C-alpha positions as CSV (number, residue, x, y, z in Angstrom):
1,M,-95.7,121.7,75.5
2,K,-94.8,124.7,73.5
3,K,-93.1,127.3,75.1
4,S,-93.7,130.6,75.3
5,A,-91.0,133.4,74.3
6,Y,-90.7,134.5,78.1
7,D,-89.9,131.1,79.1
8,I,-87.0,131.0,76.6
9,I,-85.5,134.2,76.8
10,D,-84.5,134.6,80.9
11,K,-82.6,138.0,81.1
12,P,-80.4,140.3,79.0
13,I,-76.5,140.1,80.2
14,V,-75.0,143.5,80.6
15,T,-71.2,143.2,81.0
16,E,-68.0,144.9,79.6
17,A,-67.4,142.6,76.6
18,S,-71.3,142.3,75.9
19,I,-71.3,146.3,75.8
20,K,-68.7,146.4,72.8
21,L,-70.7,144.2,70.8
22,L,-74.0,146.9,70.7
23,P,-72.6,149.1,68.1
24,E,-72.4,145.7,65.6
25,K,-75.8,145.0,66.8
26,K,-74.8,141.8,69.0
27,Y,-77.1,141.7,72.3
28,T,-76.4,139.0,74.7
29,F,-79.0,137.3,76.8
30,K,-79.3,134.1,79.1
31,V,-81.8,131.7,77.8
32,D,-83.3,128.4,78.3
33,K,-81.2,125.4,78.2
34,G,-83.4,123.6,76.3
35,A,-83.8,126.0,73.6
36,N,-82.3,126.1,70.1
37,K,-81.3,128.9,68.1
38,I,-84.7,129.1,65.8
39,E,-86.6,129.0,69.5
40,I,-84.4,131.9,70.5
41,A,-84.6,133.6,67.0
42,K,-88.3,134.0,67.2
43,A,-88.3,134.5,71.0
44,I,-86.4,137.8,70.5
45,E,-88.4,139.1,67.3
46,E,-91.5,138.1,69.1
47,I,-90.7,140.2,72.3
48,F,-89.1,142.9,71.3
49,G,-90.2,143.6,67.4
50,V,-86.9,143.3,65.6
51,K,-85.5,141.2,63.2
52,V,-82.8,138.7,64.1
53,K,-79.9,137.7,61.5
54,K,-77.9,135.1,63.4
55,V,-78.1,133.4,66.7
56,N,-74.7,132.0,68.5
57,T,-74.9,130.5,71.3
58,M,-72.9,129.0,73.9
59,N,-73.4,126.3,77.1
60,V,-71.5,127.8,80.4
61,W,-70.4,125.6,83.0
62,G,-71.4,126.6,86.7
63,R,-68.4,128.0,88.6
64,Q,-66.9,126.1,91.8
65,K,-68.3,128.1,95.0
66,R,-67.8,127.2,98.9
67,F,-70.3,127.5,101.1
68,G,-68.5,127.5,104.5
69,K,-66.5,124.6,104.7
70,N,-68.7,123.1,101.6
71,I,-67.7,123.2,98.2
72,G,-70.6,123.2,95.7
73,F,-71.0,124.6,92.2
74,R,-73.3,126.8,90.5
75,S,-75.7,125.8,87.9
76,D,-74.7,125.4,84.3
77,W,-76.6,128.0,82.1
78,K,-77.0,128.5,78.1
79,K,-75.8,132.1,76.5
80,A,-77.3,133.6,73.2
81,I,-75.3,136.5,71.2
82,V,-78.0,137.3,69.1
83,S,-77.1,139.7,66.0
84,L,-79.8,141.6,64.1
85,T,-80.0,142.6,60.7
86,A,-78.7,146.2,59.4
87,D,-82.0,147.5,58.6
88,S,-83.5,146.4,61.9
89,K,-83.9,148.3,64.9
90,G,-82.3,148.5,68.0
91,I,-83.0,146.8,71.6
92,E,-84.2,149.7,73.6
93,F,-83.1,148.4,77.0
94,F,-79.7,148.6,75.4
95,D,-79.9,152.1,74.0
96,N,-78.6,154.2,77.0
97,L,-75.7,151.6,77.6
98,N,-73.5,152.6,75.0
């Protein structure tokens, strides 16, 4: 079953570290754990209408969390840092964050 672009890209990640990458045209997203770099690149191009140069992915382990007396873990997730080509336009969502 083929996933849609909106199933692959979960949400943008807006942190201090990700905002420092914006001048280099690098954008950070939380993505589906089963998605590969090619699927992520095609999804970004389809959703935002930009040209993707490179995709770096990393698996993030869920952190330990206390729930009263019980100790549990948050879910593991996957993060993607997407680099755009120099001639590509930026992603509008991130434009006002600089």
